Structures are given as C-alpha cells and as structure tokens.
C-alpha positions, 0 to 999 in steps of 0.5 A: 854541842852538835850541830845539824847538818842539811844533808843528815836526813838524806843520809839517815834516808839512805841508812835506812833503805840499806843503800849506803854507801853503793847507792849513794851519790859520790856527792853525798859520800863526799859531803858525809867524810867531811861532815863530822855528824853524818859521820857519826850517824853512819858509824852508829847505823852500821855499828846498829846494823852489824850488832843486829845482824849478829843477833838474827843469826845466834838466835836459833828459833826452836822447832815447833815440836820441840815446843810442844814436846816439852809443854806435854812434858811438863804437863804429865809431869804436873799431873804425875806430881799432883797423882802422888800427892795423896799416894804418899799420904795413903803410904804414910798412913799405912805405915803409922797403922802398920806401926801402931799395930806392932806395937799394940801387938808387942805391947799386949803378948810382950810377957808371952815372947819373952816367956817364950824365947827362953824355950826352944825356938820351936816351941816358942813359935808354937806358943806366941800361935796358941797365946795370939790366935788369930787375931794377927791374921784378922787385924792384917787383913782389916788393914790390908783392906782398909788401906787399899780402899783409902789409896783408890779413894784418895787416887781417884779423878775427882774432876 
C-alpha cells in the first residue's frame, strides 16, 4: 500500500510547471530523495515528459499544400473511375454487337465462303463481294453510328 505524502502536491505542482529539479527548494529535493512516493511520482512524470518530447519530435506534420494535392488527386481518381464505368459498358456492348454481326455474316454466307476458298483467292474475294453486296458495309456503318451515340449518351454528365 502506497502511503500519502504531505509534500506530494508540491512536487506535482513543480513537475507540472516544469520546474523540477532546477527551480525547486533544496529541502523539497532532499525530501524527494528520501520519500518513496515522491520519488515514484517524479520518475513517472519524467518518463511521460521524455516520451511526449520524443513523440512530438517524431511527428512530422504534413504541409497543407500536400494535403490539398492528395485530396485533389483522390477526387480526380474517383471521377475517372466513375467516368470509366460507362465507357467499359459501351466497349463491352460494342464488342458483343461486332461478335454477333460477324457470327451472323459467317452463318448466312458460310456456303459461299467455303465454295470461294476452293477457287483462286482473288476470285473468292470477288465472289464473296458479289454474293454479299453492300450489306456488310451498311451493317458496319450502322454499328459505328449506333455505338458512337451510345458512348456519348453513357459518358454525358447527368448532373
């Protein structure tokens, strides 16, 4: 059990004021050397003061401009991520449309393509163009126009 000391309040005041041990009366210093309770109080206070000084020295405050720059960078990255989502959807949609169109063209003209490949390559190209007509060019133009409109719609700012 730790006993109370009559000089403990005086020791605590001098420690809190930062006067220990240089601006303290000699009789209080002599008492603190002989009193176990006061010596423990001084030891703990000095340890806390040393740790506080070390923590303050180790803490490096950030420059306000750096904090502002990081916030702007975070805001820009968030905006880019939000803007990238509709573009990714539009790209996936365009890829699926192109794949479906290519599959449809091959499915409808596979017989002509196989027949044309058996002949000379130049004649197969001419026969393919002759049998397909303008349908692939019209389909490609329609796809480009539709996907451009979709990409513009999805990337428009809706605020």
